[in-house]
N, C-alpha and C positions, 0 to 999 in steps of 0.2 A: 304373408303375417295377419292374420284378424284384427281388428280393430273396435274399439268400441263403437257404436251408432251416436250419431249425435241426439244428447240430450240436454235438457237443461237444468244444471245441476241443482238439486234441492239445498236450498239455501236458506231458511226459515229461520235458522241461528244468527246467521251473517246477518240477514235482514233486521233482526231486531239489535243485533249491537249496534250496525251503523245506523237505526235511528236512535240509538241510547248516545252512540256517539256523537251525532250531531247538535247534540243540547249541551255538549261541553267541548267539543273540539272543533274548531274551523273547518267546514265541510266535512268533519266525523274524521278527518284522517289527520296525522301529523306530519306528509309530504305530501303535495298537491298530486302527481301523476298518479297515487294511490285511488284517489276516489273514482276513478273511471271516467272521470269527464271526456275524456278523448274518445270513447269508445260507447258509453252507455252500459248502462246493467249496474249490478251490484255487486261491490268485491268481495271475493270469498275473504273470511277473517280465519287466517291461518293459526291452527292449534300447534303443528309440532310438523319437524320435516328430517330426513334422514336422507343421506346419499343424494340420486338426484329427483326424491321427490318430496313432498308436499302433504300435508292433509289438513283439512278447513275442520270447522271447528261442528260441522255437520257430515262430517265422516267422508266427504268426497277425497278422493288422491286425485293428483296431477305431476305431470311430469314437468319439470321445473325445468324454463328456459330464464329465471328472472336472476336466481342466485343471488337474493338479497344487492341485486343491481351490480353486479358483475363481483363481490364479495368470495364466493363460494368456490374458489379455482380446484380443490380437493371435493367439493361436495359439502351438503348439510351433516353436521354432526360429525363431522370425521373422527374418528378411535382416537389419532393422537395428538387433533385439537383438543378434545373433550378430557383426554389425561392432562394435557398439562395445564388447563384450565381448574381440572379438580386439586390437582397439586397447588396451585396457585391461591385460590380461594381457602384452601386448608390454613394459607400464613397470612391470611388478613388481605383485603379489598383496596386500602387507599392509606398513602401515609404522610402525602405531602414534602415529601424527603426522597433523597437520590436512591436508585436502587442498583444493583447487579443489571437486572434485568433492562434496564435504559441503553445502558452501555453494549449491551450483549447485542439488543437489538439495532441499534443505531450502526454497528461494526458490521453487522452483517449487509445492512443496507448499503453502507460504503464500497464492501467487500465486491457485491453485486450488479449496482448500478453504473454506468461510466461516470456521468457527471457528477456523482456525489464525491466529495472532500469531506465536507462535514454538514451534519444534517441537527434539526430541530425535530422532537416531538410534539406535536399536539393534539386536537380532537376531534376533528372531522377535515374533509377536504376544503371546506369553505376556511376555513381556520387556515389552512395551509398556501390556498392563495392569496387569501386578503394579506397575508403576512409577506409574502413574497412579492408583493407590488409595494409594502411599505418598504422592505428593505430594497427595492430596484429603485425607488423615489430617492431613496437615503442615499444611496451609492452612486447617482450620476446626476442629483441636484435639479432632475426635471419632473414635471408633472404626467406628461401626455402616456397612454396605454392604448396600444393595438390589441383587438380581438376582432375574432372571425363572427360574421352573422351567423346565429344558430348557434355558436360554441356558448357553451355553458361551464362556467368556472368557479359554482358556487354561489350565494346570493346578498355577497358582500354589494354594498351601491356600485361602487364602479363595474361591475362585471354586467348589472341589469340591464344593459342594453342589449337590445337584438338578442338576448339568449333563446336558446331552444330548449329542448323537451317540455318539462311540464310548463314551461312560460308561453310557447308557444300552443300549445292543445289547447291553453285555456286563453289563448287570445290575448294576452298581455306580454308581450315581449318587452317592454320597460315597465315597471313595476310603478305604482303609484308609491311616493314617499322617498324615491332617488333624488335626490337634487337639483337641479339646474346646475349646478357646481359639479358634480360629482360626475353628469352625463357628458359635460362639455370637457372633462379630460380624456373622456373613452372615444376611439376613433375606432372604426369600423371597417372591415375588408371584405370579401368572400373568399371562405376557405377556398384552396386550390386556385387562387387568382392572385398571383407571385406581383403582376405589373400592379394591379389594385393596391399592394402594400408599397410598392414602388411609388407611387402617386401620393400614399400618405407621407411618408419618408419627406418626399421632393417639397410637399406643402407645407411640411411642420419640420424644417430641419433645427436639430440641435433642441428640439423638446421632447422628444419619443423619451421616457423613460427605459419601456420595454417591449417586447411584443409577446403576449400569452395566446399560446396554441394546444390544443390537443393534440400531438402527431399522427395521432387516429382518431379523427372526430367521432363521437361517441354520441352525443344528444341531439344530433339531426337524424339519428339511426347511424348506421356504422357507416365512418366516409373514410376510407384510407386516402393519402398524401398521394398525388400524382408526381411521377417521377421530376425531381429536382428543385419541389416546393419548399422541404425543408432544407435544401442545402442553400437555397435561395434566400429565404427568410433568414439563415443565419452571416449570408454573405451582407446583408441589406442590414442588419445589427450591428456587425463588425465596421463595416466602413461607416455608419452614422456615429459610432459610440453606444447604443442602447444594447440592452440586453436581452437573451433569448432564453424564454420560459419555457419549459415543458411542462403541460398539466398532465400529469401521469397518473393519477387519482383514479382513473380507471384501466388505464393501460398497462398503468405500472406489475408487474409479472405475470400479466395475462395475456399480451400477444407475446411473451418471449422471457427467460428467466432475466433479461437484463432491461426490459421492456420496452417502449416502443425506439428510443434513444438506440439502444445495441441492435434491435433489428432494423433499423435504414442507417445507422452507421454517423449519427450525428450527436454529437456532444453539448449540450446548451451550456446557460451559465447558470441558470438556478433550474429545481425540478421540483414537483410538488407529486405526493405520494397519500394513498389512503387505502382504504378498501380491502386488500389482498393481504395488504400488510399487518392487517390487525386481527387477521383468521376469523372474523365475524365480529367482533368488537367494535366500537368506537375510537378512532385510530385516525390519524393523520401526518405528515412529516412534510418539512420542505427543508432542502437542502441544496448545494452547490459548490464553486470555486471558495478555499478557504479563507483567501482575501475579504470576500463577501459576506459569508457567514461569521467572520469575527467582530464584523460589524455591529452584531445582533447583541443586549444586554445579556449577560452581564460584561463581556467584553467591550463592546462598543454601545452605542448612544441609542442605536435603535430598539425602542420598546416592545416586548413580546410576553407575555407571561399566561399560565395557564394551571388550575387550582389541580385538576385532573390529566395535564400533561405528563406521558409516560406511566399512565394508570397501569400497573402490577398483572390485573389481567389480559391487558389489551396488550401488553407487552407479552406475555408467557403465551398468547394465541398465535400473535405476527411469529415469534419465534420457532414456533412449534411448526406451521405453514411453511416458513421457508426453507426449514430444515427438512424437513421432509420431500420438499420440492429437489432437494438436493441428494436426497439418502434415496429414493424410489426412481429408479430409474426407467425413462419411457413416456414419465407426462406429458411432457410437452409433444412429442412425437405421438401418442395418443390422442392430445389435442386438435392437432393439424390434423392428425388424419378422419376424425369427427368433421373437423371445417370442411375436408375435402372431400369427403362425402354430402355433405350440404350444397358443395359448390356444384359439384355433377347431378346431385339429384335436383335441385332448382332447376337448373338449366335444361336440363331432359323435361321436366316437370311444364316450363314455360313454351318450350317448344312442341309438345305433346298435346297443350291443349289451345293453343296459339292465344295467350292470355299474355299480353306484354308484363314481363316482372323482372327484375333487377335484383339479384343478390352479389350484395357486398360484405366483405370479411378480411378481417385480421387475425392472424392466431387463432383466440378461442374466445371470439365477437362478432357477431356479424348482423345483415338485415336485408328485410325481404321487403323491395319498394314496387309497387307496382307502377310500372313507366316504361314507355317506349323507350327516351333518352338515356344516357348514364346518369346515373347519380356521382354527383362529385363537390358539391356542396348547397348550402341553403336554398339557393332559388330553384333547383331541381329536383331536390327532396322535398322542399315546398309543392311541389306540382304534381307530384306523385298521388296516386289517389286512395284520399282517406277514407272513402266505402268499402273499397275493395277489402284493405288492411284492416279496417271493422269488421267486415263477414268473414275474414277468415279468422282476427283474435276467436270468435263468439263460435265459428265453426270448431275451431279447435279446444276451445275452453269448454263446449260442449262433448269434446271423443276425450277429454283427462289431460288438456294440455295447456302448460301455464303460459302465454308470452308477456312480455313487457307490454301494459295498457295505453300504448301508444305510437305511432308509429314513426317517431321519433327518439325511439329510445333501441339501443343495441340490445341485440339477444345475447345470452350467455351460454355457454356449457359450463361443465366440469369434468374431471377426473372420474368423477362416478359416472357420466353416462356410457354407452354403450353403442356400436353401432347397431344392434336392433334398435334402440332408441330413437335415432337417425331414421332410422326406416320405418317405423312406427308414426314419427312425424310428418316425414314425407307422403307415406300413404292417408295420413288424416288429412292435408293440405288438399291433396289430389280430391279424396272425397269432397272437402268441402266447396274448392274450385269448382268439381264438378255439378256441385246444387242447382237444382232448380232457382233457389233463392241469391245465388250467387252473383253480384252485377257483371253486366254483359257490357253497358253501354260506356 
């Protein structure tokens, strides 16, 4: 298969928009990783998307592995989702009152995710995780929370301690403005290091309200759990009386039809969701055991509210996505087949070129690390070569392939991607890594 030769995309329109944006938006972007600080250069400003492709304001077309950061499991502008949105839009955009759609989406989530008995809809993954933490603290009467170095659970104060993703790329793993008190309640362990978590429980007996974990880490790059890690976390929580919270904002419906908890056979006490369940619109959810969730107002004293929670457009898009996943046979088999093609392709590529690389994957998310050693947590992810990743990123962008602009973000593919797209991506990666400008040292 022939692929485009490397080129510098014509980005005059994007450059002009970036100049304007910097005057009125911090850094010119509304979420930090979009600024390309981790890789350099000008981010393309996107004007449209369909299927597996994006088009920017300068007319450049890109095969997309960002997928709105994992949202677009069916691909961009999927017809079933667009029809549902059009129908919902015709009836109005927001009511501030209960709707049938909210009930239908909540029922759909409870039916599909093992850990959900009762669920509350919110507007974002950050809202979901901060609300779940408040509930965990109220239910246990404890303040402490365990998170994992490099793990990202949104930008609530308690979670911006040793955060990954954009925070790491920008060199601010703990944000200014987070109080000493909030940081003091957050205990940090290394992902996949069960002994480290056990040591925290031993040092703080009866003080930890919850352990928050991405069951597949996605903000230090994609890092799956090692055998026994998730089971061990559940056992430690049960022994101490803490709650186990799975942050499935990224993994929910992406690594399998019931999320990571179904894939790995572990049922947490609480679960947070987002991304896929909104079908491309802002949405989040948190839920879990009924006895815990009925502590939320108005059933109980734990307060949480939101003007646009359960927005009818977001609910319609999310329902359309989940229903299509049920009705169209072979979606997850297709996603897994693409993943296996990446597995085999990158393994062979590293062997043939003699370049140390590691490809990690779970379901329809993965990451390429330029590393001799396996990548199992933040220390090994951070030790991988950022210089080589940056060269790969720009080499592929110049060939019309759009990767996440950070070595600490997962790649996402969709039902709209094809085996030919994977082949094209592997060939572009090989050409880039064979290039004279690719770092060898």
